[in-house]
N, C-alpha and C positions, 0 to 999 in steps of 0.2 A: 784686074792684077789681082796676083794673091798676093797678101803681106803676112810673113810670118813674123811674129812677137815674142817675147818675153816678158811681161809686165808691160811697160811702156816702151821699152828696148827694141826697134826693128831688128831683126836678126836678115832679114832678107826678101826680095820679093821676085815675083816670075809671071809671066804673059800666062794667060788662061790656054791651057791644051784642051780642048772639047773632049771628054771621057777620061782624062786621068785622075788619077784619086790626088788626094789630100798629099800622101807620103810620094809620090812622082812629085809632083811640084815643089814640095821642099827638098828633093833631090837637086831638079833643077835650079832650085836658088840657094844652093850648098846648105842647106840646113838640114840635121837631123831631127827624124821624127824617130826614136826608138819604135822597133817592129818586133812580133814572135809568131804569133801564128798569121799573120795577112789576111784571115777571112773573118775578122770581126768577134772573134770568140773570147780573148784574153784581155782586153782593154789596154793593153801595152802602149798602145799608140795612141789614146784618149787626149784631146785636146780640147779646148774651147773655142768656141764660134763667135766671137765678137762684134762682127758686123758681114749682112748678107745672107746666101742662102747656101746648107750642103746637104746632100741627099742623106736619106734615114734607110735602113733596111725596113720593111714591112713584113712579118712579124720582126721587131727587134731583134736583134741578137743577144745571145749570153753576156759580151760586153758592155751592152747600154740599157738602162732601164728607165721609165718616164721621168722621175724626180731628176735623174743627170742631165737627160735631155734638155729637162725647161731650163736647167740651169746653163745649157748652150754646150752640153758634151756633144762631141760626136767623134770618130773613130777615124783614124787618119788612113789605115789599109783600106778602108770600104767606102771612104767621103768623097764623093764628087761634087766639084764645088759648080753653081751654076749663077755667071755673074760675079761680080769685084767682092773679096772676104777679105777679111781681117781674121787671122786665125792667131789665140794664144797658146803658146805651147805647153802651157800648164794646164791640167783638167782642172775642172770646176772643184773648190772645195765643198 
């Protein structure tokens, strides 16, 4: 299950579809994650991983750096969850 939150408020949830990105899952849950480039370069779709695992590109794309990744930052357009995850739509501060 993927749960999308804004702070403590649950905005929506959906079952995991293998290979789908966070943005695709959010669409299925009627939750909007803003996007722009859809390739991990701009950072418009940055969210915060609260629980679980979401894939990271190697090397990191221009929309990410090691410091914000350590704070839970993931890019919704390219991040693929593996297992149950909780996602805060607000990026890490």
